[in-house]
PyMOL Python script that loads the backbone (N, CA, C, O; Angstrom):
from pymol import cmd

cmd.read_pdbstr("""\
ATOM      1  N   MET A   1       1.053  -1.164  -0.040  1.00  0.00           N
ATOM      2  CA  MET A   1      -0.194   0.229  -0.231  1.00  0.00           C
ATOM      3  C   MET A   1       0.961   1.103   0.110  1.00  0.00           C
ATOM      4  O   MET A   1       2.017   0.884   0.703  1.00  0.00           O
ATOM      5  N   GLY A   2       0.441   2.161  -0.443  1.00  0.00           N
ATOM      6  CA  GLY A   2       0.925   3.724  -0.748  1.00  0.00           C
ATOM      7  C   GLY A   2       0.794   4.603   0.863  1.00  0.00           C
ATOM      8  O   GLY A   2      -0.259   4.525   1.497  1.00  0.00           O
ATOM      9  N   GLN A   3       1.717   5.232   1.272  1.00  0.00           N
ATOM     10  CA  GLN A   3       2.171   5.760   2.157  1.00  0.00           C
ATOM     11  C   GLN A   3       0.931   7.036   2.055  1.00  0.00           C
ATOM     12  O   GLN A   3       0.386   7.379   1.005  1.00  0.00           O
ATOM     13  N   VAL A   4       0.721   7.485   3.115  1.00  0.00           N
ATOM     14  CA  VAL A   4      -0.237   8.608   3.369  1.00  0.00           C
ATOM     15  C   VAL A   4       0.672   9.579   3.151  1.00  0.00           C
ATOM     16  O   VAL A   4       1.862   9.421   3.424  1.00  0.00           O
ATOM     17  N   ARG A   5       0.159  10.729   2.610  1.00  0.00           N
ATOM     18  CA  ARG A   5       0.292  11.887   2.879  1.00  0.00           C
ATOM     19  C   ARG A   5       0.154  12.846   3.975  1.00  0.00           C
ATOM     20  O   ARG A   5      -0.912  13.446   3.836  1.00  0.00           O
ATOM     21  N   ARG A   6       0.975  13.338   5.288  1.00  0.00           N
ATOM     22  CA  ARG A   6       0.245  13.854   5.904  1.00  0.00           C
ATOM     23  C   ARG A   6       0.697  15.515   5.148  1.00  0.00           C
ATOM     24  O   ARG A   6       1.668  15.950   4.529  1.00  0.00           O
ATOM     25  N   ARG A   7      -0.737  16.112   5.665  1.00  0.00           N
ATOM     26  CA  ARG A   7      -0.755  17.988   5.549  1.00  0.00           C
ATOM     27  C   ARG A   7      -0.576  18.264   6.786  1.00  0.00           C
ATOM     28  O   ARG A   7      -0.871  17.830   7.900  1.00  0.00           O
ATOM     29  N   ILE A   8       0.164  19.366   6.141  1.00  0.00           N
ATOM     30  CA  ILE A   8       0.420  20.816   7.123  1.00  0.00           C
ATOM     31  C   ILE A   8      -0.679  21.641   7.209  1.00  0.00           C
ATOM     32  O   ILE A   8      -0.960  21.831   6.026  1.00  0.00           O
ATOM     33  N   LYS A   9      -1.313  22.125   7.742  1.00  0.00           N
ATOM     34  CA  LYS A   9      -2.166  23.708   8.280  1.00  0.00           C
ATOM     35  C   LYS A   9      -1.586  24.745   8.254  1.00  0.00           C
ATOM     36  O   LYS A   9      -1.959  25.226   9.323  1.00  0.00           O
ATOM     37  N   HIS A  10      -0.874  25.529   7.775  1.00  0.00           N
ATOM     38  CA  HIS A  10       0.266  26.628   7.997  1.00  0.00           C
ATOM     39  C   HIS A  10      -0.707  27.851   8.541  1.00  0.00           C
ATOM     40  O   HIS A  10      -1.730  28.154   7.927  1.00  0.00           O
ATOM     41  N   LYS A  11      -0.241  28.605   9.900  1.00  0.00           N
ATOM     42  CA  LYS A  11      -1.033  29.610  10.299  1.00  0.00           C
ATOM     43  C   LYS A  11      -0.266  31.515   9.190  1.00  0.00           C
ATOM     44  O   LYS A  11      -0.694  32.647   8.963  1.00  0.00           O
ATOM     45  N   GLU A  12       0.787  30.832   8.939  1.00  0.00           N
ATOM     46  CA  GLU A  12       1.687  31.878   8.473  1.00  0.00           C
ATOM     47  C   GLU A  12       1.621  32.053   6.595  1.00  0.00           C
ATOM     48  O   GLU A  12       1.231  30.982   6.131  1.00  0.00           O
ATOM     49  N   THR A  13       1.767  32.610   6.001  1.00  0.00           N
ATOM     50  CA  THR A  13       1.844  32.571   4.465  1.00  0.00           C
ATOM     51  C   THR A  13       3.600  31.977   4.518  1.00  0.00           C
ATOM     52  O   THR A  13       4.413  31.781   5.421  1.00  0.00           O
ATOM     53  N   PHE A  14       3.601  31.849   3.095  1.00  0.00           N
ATOM     54  CA  PHE A  14       4.983  30.943   2.915  1.00  0.00           C
ATOM     55  C   PHE A  14       5.947  32.434   3.171  1.00  0.00           C
ATOM     56  O   PHE A  14       6.809  32.287   4.038  1.00  0.00           O
ATOM     57  N   GLU A  15       5.909  33.451   2.697  1.00  0.00           N
ATOM     58  CA  GLU A  15       6.321  34.843   2.838  1.00  0.00           C
ATOM     59  C   GLU A  15       7.146  35.504   4.331  1.00  0.00           C
ATOM     60  O   GLU A  15       8.200  36.067   4.628  1.00  0.00           O
ATOM     61  N   GLU A  16       5.731  34.946   5.067  1.00  0.00           N
ATOM     62  CA  GLU A  16       6.131  35.416   6.425  1.00  0.00           C
ATOM     63  C   GLU A  16       7.241  34.397   6.869  1.00  0.00           C
ATOM     64  O   GLU A  16       8.171  34.846   7.539  1.00  0.00           O
ATOM     65  N   ARG A  17       7.219  32.989   6.532  1.00  0.00           N
ATOM     66  CA  ARG A  17       7.344  32.057   7.632  1.00  0.00           C
ATOM     67  C   ARG A  17       9.178  31.972   6.626  1.00  0.00           C
ATOM     68  O   ARG A  17      10.034  31.358   7.263  1.00  0.00           O
ATOM     69  N   LEU A  18       9.586  32.474   5.400  1.00  0.00           N
ATOM     70  CA  LEU A  18      10.599  32.750   4.814  1.00  0.00           C
ATOM     71  C   LEU A  18      11.117  33.863   5.681  1.00  0.00           C
ATOM     72  O   LEU A  18      11.958  33.492   6.499  1.00  0.00           O
ATOM     73  N   ALA A  19      10.826  35.083   5.695  1.00  0.00           N
ATOM     74  CA  ALA A  19      11.074  36.029   6.519  1.00  0.00           C
ATOM     75  C   ALA A  19      11.521  35.657   8.412  1.00  0.00           C
ATOM     76  O   ALA A  19      12.582  36.023   8.917  1.00  0.00           O
ATOM     77  N   GLN A  20      10.522  34.950   9.099  1.00  0.00           N
ATOM     78  CA  GLN A  20      10.874  34.444  10.124  1.00  0.00           C
ATOM     79  C   GLN A  20      12.208  33.901  10.141  1.00  0.00           C
ATOM     80  O   GLN A  20      12.971  34.268  11.035  1.00  0.00           O
ATOM     81  N   GLU A  21      12.536  33.190   9.391  1.00  0.00           N
ATOM     82  CA  GLU A  21      13.494  31.919   9.183  1.00  0.00           C
ATOM     83  C   GLU A  21      14.847  32.790   9.133  1.00  0.00           C
ATOM     84  O   GLU A  21      15.823  32.457   9.805  1.00  0.00           O
ATOM     85  N   ALA A  22      14.851  33.969   8.266  1.00  0.00           N
ATOM     86  CA  ALA A  22      15.754  34.533   7.650  1.00  0.00           C
ATOM     87  C   ALA A  22      16.200  35.252   9.270  1.00  0.00           C
ATOM     88  O   ALA A  22      17.272  35.133   9.863  1.00  0.00           O
ATOM     89  N   ALA A  23      15.207  35.860   9.608  1.00  0.00           N
ATOM     90  CA  ALA A  23      15.411  36.785  11.024  1.00  0.00           C
ATOM     91  C   ALA A  23      16.132  35.647  12.095  1.00  0.00           C
ATOM     92  O   ALA A  23      17.072  35.881  12.854  1.00  0.00           O
ATOM     93  N   ARG A  24      15.301  34.160  11.898  1.00  0.00           N
ATOM     94  CA  ARG A  24      16.287  33.765  13.326  1.00  0.00           C
ATOM     95  C   ARG A  24      17.428  33.456  13.118  1.00  0.00           C
ATOM     96  O   ARG A  24      18.243  33.606  14.028  1.00  0.00           O
ATOM     97  N   TYR A  25      17.942  32.791  11.523  1.00  0.00           N
ATOM     98  CA  TYR A  25      19.284  32.677  11.277  1.00  0.00           C
ATOM     99  C   TYR A  25      20.093  33.761  11.717  1.00  0.00           C
ATOM    100  O   TYR A  25      21.221  33.501  12.135  1.00  0.00           O
ATOM    101  N   ARG A  26      19.733  34.811  11.691  1.00  0.00           N
ATOM    102  CA  ARG A  26      20.489  36.541  11.709  1.00  0.00           C
ATOM    103  C   ARG A  26      20.862  36.636  13.076  1.00  0.00           C
ATOM    104  O   ARG A  26      22.039  36.762  13.413  1.00  0.00           O
ATOM    105  N   TYR A  27      20.213  36.598  13.628  1.00  0.00           N
ATOM    106  CA  TYR A  27      19.627  36.490  15.123  1.00  0.00           C
ATOM    107  C   TYR A  27      21.055  35.440  16.027  1.00  0.00           C
ATOM    108  O   TYR A  27      22.013  35.622  16.779  1.00  0.00           O
ATOM    109  N   ALA A  28      20.389  34.406  15.358  1.00  0.00           N
ATOM    110  CA  ALA A  28      21.239  33.195  15.591  1.00  0.00           C
ATOM    111  C   ALA A  28      23.239  33.476  15.766  1.00  0.00           C
ATOM    112  O   ALA A  28      24.028  33.113  16.639  1.00  0.00           O
ATOM    113  N   ALA A  29      23.449  34.369  14.318  1.00  0.00           N
ATOM    114  CA  ALA A  29      24.878  34.264  13.448  1.00  0.00           C
ATOM    115  C   ALA A  29      25.387  35.653  14.799  1.00  0.00           C
ATOM    116  O   ALA A  29      26.386  35.610  15.517  1.00  0.00           O
ATOM    117  N   GLU A  30      24.302  36.769  14.766  1.00  0.00           N
ATOM    118  CA  GLU A  30      24.950  37.563  15.786  1.00  0.00           C
ATOM    119  C   GLU A  30      25.477  37.264  17.048  1.00  0.00           C
ATOM    120  O   GLU A  30      26.295  38.007  17.590  1.00  0.00           O
ATOM    121  N   GLU A  31      25.060  36.212  17.563  1.00  0.00           N
ATOM    122  CA  GLU A  31      25.753  35.584  18.574  1.00  0.00           C
ATOM    123  C   GLU A  31      27.014  34.293  18.339  1.00  0.00           C
ATOM    124  O   GLU A  31      27.154  33.276  19.017  1.00  0.00           O
ATOM    125  N   GLN A  32      27.461  34.541  17.687  1.00  0.00           N
ATOM    126  CA  GLN A  32      28.340  33.306  16.764  1.00  0.00           C
ATOM    127  C   GLN A  32      29.883  34.700  16.941  1.00  0.00           C
ATOM    128  O   GLN A  32      29.645  35.908  16.901  1.00  0.00           O
ATOM    129  N   PRO A  33      31.146  34.195  17.102  1.00  0.00           N
ATOM    130  CA  PRO A  33      32.055  35.434  17.108  1.00  0.00           C
ATOM    131  C   PRO A  33      32.171  35.663  15.516  1.00  0.00           C
ATOM    132  O   PRO A  33      31.667  34.919  14.675  1.00  0.00           O
ATOM    133  N   LEU A  34      32.879  36.753  15.269  1.00  0.00           N
ATOM    134  CA  LEU A  34      32.780  37.315  13.910  1.00  0.00           C
ATOM    135  C   LEU A  34      33.801  36.160  13.564  1.00  0.00           C
ATOM    136  O   LEU A  34      34.580  35.663  14.377  1.00  0.00           O
ATOM    137  N   GLY A  35      33.683  35.821  12.278  1.00  0.00           N
ATOM    138  CA  GLY A  35      34.337  35.588  11.172  1.00  0.00           C
ATOM    139  C   GLY A  35      34.328  33.755  11.628  1.00  0.00           C
ATOM    140  O   GLY A  35      35.108  32.995  11.053  1.00  0.00           O
ATOM    141  N   SER A  36      33.699  33.423  12.322  1.00  0.00           N
ATOM    142  CA  SER A  36      33.477  31.710  12.546  1.00  0.00           C
ATOM    143  C   SER A  36      32.926  30.790  11.350  1.00  0.00           C
ATOM    144  O   SER A  36      32.144  31.397  10.618  1.00  0.00           O
ATOM    145  N   MET A  37      33.137  29.634  11.046  1.00  0.00           N
ATOM    146  CA  MET A  37      32.340  29.134   9.942  1.00  0.00           C
ATOM    147  C   MET A  37      30.918  29.427  10.688  1.00  0.00           C
ATOM    148  O   MET A  37      30.169  30.311  10.272  1.00  0.00           O
ATOM    149  N   ALA A  38      30.683  28.824  11.536  1.00  0.00           N
ATOM    150  CA  ALA A  38      29.017  28.572  12.369  1.00  0.00           C
ATOM    151  C   ALA A  38      28.570  29.932  11.837  1.00  0.00           C
ATOM    152  O   ALA A  38      27.770  29.872  10.903  1.00  0.00           O
ATOM    153  N   ARG A  39      29.031  31.475  12.366  1.00  0.00           N
ATOM    154  CA  ARG A  39      28.559  32.402  11.509  1.00  0.00           C
ATOM    155  C   ARG A  39      28.455  32.851  10.332  1.00  0.00           C
ATOM    156  O   ARG A  39      27.547  33.618  10.009  1.00  0.00           O
ATOM    157  N   GLU A  40      29.381  32.432   9.514  1.00  0.00           N
ATOM    158  CA  GLU A  40      29.296  32.246   7.698  1.00  0.00           C
ATOM    159  C   GLU A  40      28.128  31.030   7.577  1.00  0.00           C
ATOM    160  O   GLU A  40      27.934  31.211   6.375  1.00  0.00           O
ATOM    161  N   LEU A  41      27.448  30.218   7.826  1.00  0.00           N
ATOM    162  CA  LEU A  41      26.829  29.289   7.796  1.00  0.00           C
ATOM    163  C   LEU A  41      25.542  29.639   7.664  1.00  0.00           C
ATOM    164  O   LEU A  41      24.773  29.524   6.709  1.00  0.00           O
ATOM    165  N   LEU A  42      25.292  30.437   9.599  1.00  0.00           N
ATOM    166  CA  LEU A  42      24.561  31.047   9.198  1.00  0.00           C
ATOM    167  C   LEU A  42      23.257  31.844   8.723  1.00  0.00           C
ATOM    168  O   LEU A  42      22.032  31.733   8.768  1.00  0.00           O
ATOM    169  N   LEU A  43      24.678  33.097   8.027  1.00  0.00           N
ATOM    170  CA  LEU A  43      23.893  34.221   7.553  1.00  0.00           C
ATOM    171  C   LEU A  43      23.960  33.818   5.861  1.00  0.00           C
ATOM    172  O   LEU A  43      23.458  34.534   4.994  1.00  0.00           O
ATOM    173  N   ARG A  44      24.673  32.546   5.588  1.00  0.00           N
ATOM    174  CA  ARG A  44      24.443  32.608   4.330  1.00  0.00           C
ATOM    175  C   ARG A  44      22.688  31.571   3.966  1.00  0.00           C
ATOM    176  O   ARG A  44      22.061  31.506   2.909  1.00  0.00           O
ATOM    177  N   ARG A  45      22.363  30.887   5.395  1.00  0.00           N
ATOM    178  CA  ARG A  45      21.207  30.349   5.075  1.00  0.00           C
ATOM    179  C   ARG A  45      19.621  32.003   5.341  1.00  0.00           C
ATOM    180  O   ARG A  45      18.426  32.145   5.081  1.00  0.00           O
ATOM    181  N   ALA A  46      20.793  32.847   6.008  1.00  0.00           N
ATOM    182  CA  ALA A  46      19.800  33.600   6.325  1.00  0.00           C
ATOM    183  C   ALA A  46      19.255  34.270   4.462  1.00  0.00           C
ATOM    184  O   ALA A  46      18.217  34.095   3.825  1.00  0.00           O
ATOM    185  N   ARG A  47      20.419  34.969   4.169  1.00  0.00           N
ATOM    186  CA  ARG A  47      20.726  35.039   2.436  1.00  0.00           C
ATOM    187  C   ARG A  47      19.860  34.293   2.083  1.00  0.00           C
ATOM    188  O   ARG A  47      18.790  34.902   2.093  1.00  0.00           O
ATOM    189  N   GLN A  48      19.682  32.660   1.578  1.00  0.00           N
ATOM    190  CA  GLN A  48      18.687  31.781   0.862  1.00  0.00           C
ATOM    191  C   GLN A  48      17.448  32.179   1.093  1.00  0.00           C
ATOM    192  O   GLN A  48      16.706  32.521   0.172  1.00  0.00           O
ATOM    193  N   ALA A  49      16.937  32.180   2.865  1.00  0.00           N
ATOM    194  CA  ALA A  49      15.487  32.850   2.891  1.00  0.00           C
ATOM    195  C   ALA A  49      15.366  33.354   2.141  1.00  0.00           C
ATOM    196  O   ALA A  49      14.829  32.847   1.156  1.00  0.00           O
ATOM    197  N   GLU A  50      16.032  35.415   2.139  1.00  0.00           N
ATOM    198  CA  GLU A  50      15.662  36.478   1.670  1.00  0.00           C
ATOM    199  C   GLU A  50      15.319  35.703  -0.192  1.00  0.00           C
ATOM    200  O   GLU A  50      14.313  35.699  -0.902  1.00  0.00           O
ATOM    201  N   THR A  51      16.741  35.143  -0.378  1.00  0.00           N
ATOM    202  CA  THR A  51      16.111  34.972  -1.999  1.00  0.00           C
ATOM    203  C   THR A  51      15.680  34.186  -2.286  1.00  0.00           C
ATOM    204  O   THR A  51      15.672  34.000  -3.503  1.00  0.00           O
ATOM    205  N   ALA A  52      15.037  33.191  -1.428  1.00  0.00           N
ATOM    206  CA  ALA A  52      13.166  32.841  -2.203  1.00  0.00           C
ATOM    207  C   ALA A  52      12.241  33.072  -1.977  1.00  0.00           C
ATOM    208  O   ALA A  52      11.247  32.784  -2.645  1.00  0.00           O
ATOM    209  N   SER A  53      12.288  33.894  -0.575  1.00  0.00           N
ATOM    210  CA  SER A  53      11.257  34.925  -0.960  1.00  0.00           C
ATOM    211  C   SER A  53      10.817  36.037  -1.728  1.00  0.00           C
ATOM    212  O   SER A  53       9.784  36.689  -1.579  1.00  0.00           O
ATOM    213  N   HIS A  54      12.098  36.235  -2.917  1.00  0.00           N
ATOM    214  CA  HIS A  54      12.518  37.635  -4.126  1.00  0.00           C
ATOM    215  C   HIS A  54      11.978  36.449  -5.166  1.00  0.00           C
ATOM    216  O   HIS A  54      11.017  36.693  -5.895  1.00  0.00           O
ATOM    217  N   VAL A  55      12.640  35.160  -5.198  1.00  0.00           N
ATOM    218  CA  VAL A  55      11.564  34.374  -6.225  1.00  0.00           C
ATOM    219  C   VAL A  55      10.653  34.090  -5.908  1.00  0.00           C
ATOM    220  O   VAL A  55       9.971  33.894  -6.914  1.00  0.00           O
ATOM    221  N   ASN A  56      10.112  33.913  -5.057  1.00  0.00           N
ATOM    222  CA  ASN A  56       8.885  33.315  -4.754  1.00  0.00           C
ATOM    223  C   ASN A  56       7.730  34.614  -5.288  1.00  0.00           C
ATOM    224  O   ASN A  56       6.662  34.351  -5.841  1.00  0.00           O
ATOM    225  N   ASP A  57       8.051  35.548  -5.087  1.00  0.00           N
ATOM    226  CA  ASP A  57       7.633  37.002  -5.519  1.00  0.00           C
ATOM    227  C   ASP A  57       7.330  37.180  -6.475  1.00  0.00           C
ATOM    228  O   ASP A  57       6.215  37.449  -6.922  1.00  0.00           O
ATOM    229  N   TRP A  58       8.886  36.981  -7.247  1.00  0.00           N
ATOM    230  CA  TRP A  58       8.878  36.910  -8.684  1.00  0.00           C
ATOM    231  C   TRP A  58       8.293  35.876  -9.472  1.00  0.00           C
ATOM    232  O   TRP A  58       8.354  35.885 -10.701  1.00  0.00           O
ATOM    233  N   LEU A  59       7.599  34.782  -8.658  1.00  0.00           N
ATOM    234  CA  LEU A  59       7.124  33.806  -9.909  1.00  0.00           C
ATOM    235  C   LEU A  59       5.493  34.169  -9.413  1.00  0.00           C
ATOM    236  O   LEU A  59       4.708  33.758 -10.267  1.00  0.00           O
ATOM    237  N   LYS A  60       4.852  34.787  -8.331  1.00  0.00           N
ATOM    238  CA  LYS A  60       3.839  35.176  -8.603  1.00  0.00           C
ATOM    239  C   LYS A  60       3.367  35.851  -9.108  1.00  0.00           C
ATOM    240  O   LYS A  60       2.184  35.642  -9.376  1.00  0.00           O
ATOM    241  N   SER A  61       4.153  37.346  -9.642  1.00  0.00           N
ATOM    242  CA  SER A  61       3.923  38.606 -10.185  1.00  0.00           C
ATOM    243  C   SER A  61       3.252  37.432 -11.529  1.00  0.00           C
ATOM    244  O   SER A  61       3.464  36.280 -11.908  1.00  0.00           O
ATOM    245  N   SER A  62       2.228  38.756 -11.938  1.00  0.00           N
ATOM    246  CA  SER A  62       1.363  38.585 -13.302  1.00  0.00           C
ATOM    247  C   SER A  62       2.575  38.342 -14.336  1.00  0.00           C
ATOM    248  O   SER A  62       2.567  37.279 -14.956  1.00  0.00           O
ATOM    249  N   GLY A  63       3.769  39.396 -14.592  1.00  0.00           N
ATOM    250  CA  GLY A  63       4.261  39.663 -15.474  1.00  0.00           C
ATOM    251  C   GLY A  63       5.708  39.018 -14.984  1.00  0.00           C
ATOM    252  O   GLY A  63       6.518  39.801 -14.488  1.00  0.00           O
ATOM    253  N   ALA A  64       6.034  37.725 -15.095  1.00  0.00           N
ATOM    254  CA  ALA A  64       6.676  37.191 -14.837  1.00  0.00           C
ATOM    255  C   ALA A  64       7.672  36.839 -15.875  1.00  0.00           C
ATOM    256  O   ALA A  64       7.399  35.989 -16.722  1.00  0.00           O
ATOM    257  N   GLN A  65       8.790  37.438 -15.853  1.00  0.00           N
ATOM    258  CA  GLN A  65       9.623  37.344 -16.922  1.00  0.00           C
ATOM    259  C   GLN A  65      11.240  36.827 -16.426  1.00  0.00           C
ATOM    260  O   GLN A  65      11.504  36.544 -15.257  1.00  0.00           O
ATOM    261  N   SER A  66      11.691  36.802 -16.937  1.00  0.00           N
ATOM    262  CA  SER A  66      13.058  36.145 -16.182  1.00  0.00           C
ATOM    263  C   SER A  66      14.102  37.273 -16.529  1.00  0.00           C
ATOM    264  O   SER A  66      14.201  38.093 -17.442  1.00  0.00           O
ATOM    265  N   PRO A  67      14.904  36.933 -15.303  1.00  0.00           N
ATOM    266  CA  PRO A  67      15.935  37.959 -14.622  1.00  0.00           C
ATOM    267  C   PRO A  67      16.618  38.494 -15.629  1.00  0.00           C
ATOM    268  O   PRO A  67      16.183  37.865 -16.594  1.00  0.00           O
ATOM    269  N   LYS A  68      17.509  39.345 -16.084  1.00  0.00           N
ATOM    270  CA  LYS A  68      17.853  40.198 -16.967  1.00  0.00           C
ATOM    271  C   LYS A  68      19.518  40.541 -16.523  1.00  0.00           C
ATOM    272  O   LYS A  68      20.178  41.346 -17.179  1.00  0.00           O
TER     273      LYS A  68
END
""", "prot")
cmd.dss("prot")
cmd.show_as("cartoon", "prot")
cmd.util.cbc("prot")
cmd.orient("prot")
């Protein structure tokens, strides 16, 4: 038999969840020492969440065109 997919009902929008994730990563990065690998990884993940939000906005727009 096939597996049953568990569905999660989110209270926040995808954009709100991405913004919260980016803020959470940035806050955690501030607590790390300057120049540490952990800090750089956290900042990279924050930028990835922000980029994902921008890509999502671009895809949702009515006149979605490829970036120039």
